C-alpha positions in Angstrom: -84.9 -79.5 28.1 -86.9 -78.5 24.9 -87.8 -74.9 25.2 -91.4 -75.6 24.1 -91.7 -78.3 26.8 -89.8 -75.9 29.4 -92.3 -73.0 28.6 -95.4 -75.4 29.1 -94.1 -76.6 32.3 -93.3 -73.0 33.2 -96.9 -72.6 33.1 -97.8 -75.5 35.0 -99.0 -77.5 32.1 -99.1 -81.3 33.4 -96.6 -83.9 31.8 -100.0 -85.9 30.9 -101.2 -82.6 29.2 -98.0 -82.0 27.1 -97.8 -85.9 25.9 -101.5 -85.1 25.0 -100.8 -82.1 22.8 -98.0 -83.6 20.9 -99.6 -86.8 20.4 -102.4 -85.0 18.9 -99.7 -82.8 16.9 -98.5 -86.1 15.3 -102.2 -87.0 14.3 -103.7 -83.6 13.2 -102.1 -80.2 13.7 -105.1 -78.2 13.5 -106.4 -80.3 16.7 -103.3 -79.7 18.4 -103.5 -75.9 17.7 -106.9 -75.8 19.3 -105.7 -77.7 22.4 -102.6 -75.5 22.8 -105.2 -72.7 22.9 -106.9 -74.5 26.0 -104.0 -74.6 28.1 -104.3 -71.2 29.5 -101.1 -69.8 28.3 -101.0 -65.9 28.5 -101.6 -64.7 24.6 -98.3 -63.0 25.1 -96.3 -66.2 25.8 -98.4 -68.2 23.1 -97.4 -65.7 20.5 -93.7 -66.0 21.3 -93.8 -69.7 21.4 -95.4 -69.4 17.9 -92.6 -67.3 16.6 -89.9 -69.5 18.2 -91.4 -72.8 16.3 -91.6 -70.5 13.3 -88.2 -69.4 13.5 -86.9 -73.0 14.3 -89.2 -75.6 13.3 -86.7 -78.4 14.7 -87.9 -77.6 18.1 -90.9 -79.6 17.4 -89.1 -82.6 16.2 -86.7 -82.2 19.3 -89.8 -81.9 21.5 -91.4 -85.0 20.0 -88.4 -87.1 20.5 -87.8 -86.0 23.8 -91.3 -87.4 24.4 -90.6 -90.6 22.9 -93.3 -90.2 19.9 -92.9 -90.9 16.2 -91.7 -87.8 14.2 -92.8 -89.8 11.1 -96.1 -89.2 12.1 -95.6 -85.5 12.5 -94.4 -85.4 9.0 -97.5 -87.2 7.5 -99.7 -84.8 9.4 -97.9 -82.1 7.9 -98.1 -83.4 4.4 -101.9 -84.0 5.0 -102.3 -80.4 6.4 -100.2 -79.0 3.2 -102.7 -81.0 0.8 -105.9 -79.9 2.7 -104.5 -76.2 2.3 -104.1 -76.9 -1.4 -107.4 -78.2 -1.9 -109.1 -75.1 -0.4 
């Protein structure tokens, strides 16, 4: 099991909430970050999760694939986010 999904399940995040989180990630990464913050993970676990993702971004791709979502949408959202940051 993907370590991101495993951590969320360890903290009693439902399958539906996990699916919604990654669906939001494919649509709007900033919205996904807000949703992640609302899941009630302890700050130290959330920080560890973010570090893990920063060190191994492929974990997101693996989680998206495990959940049966379209990774191309994640890439499109990432490009949109990068463009928005350049325009600031």
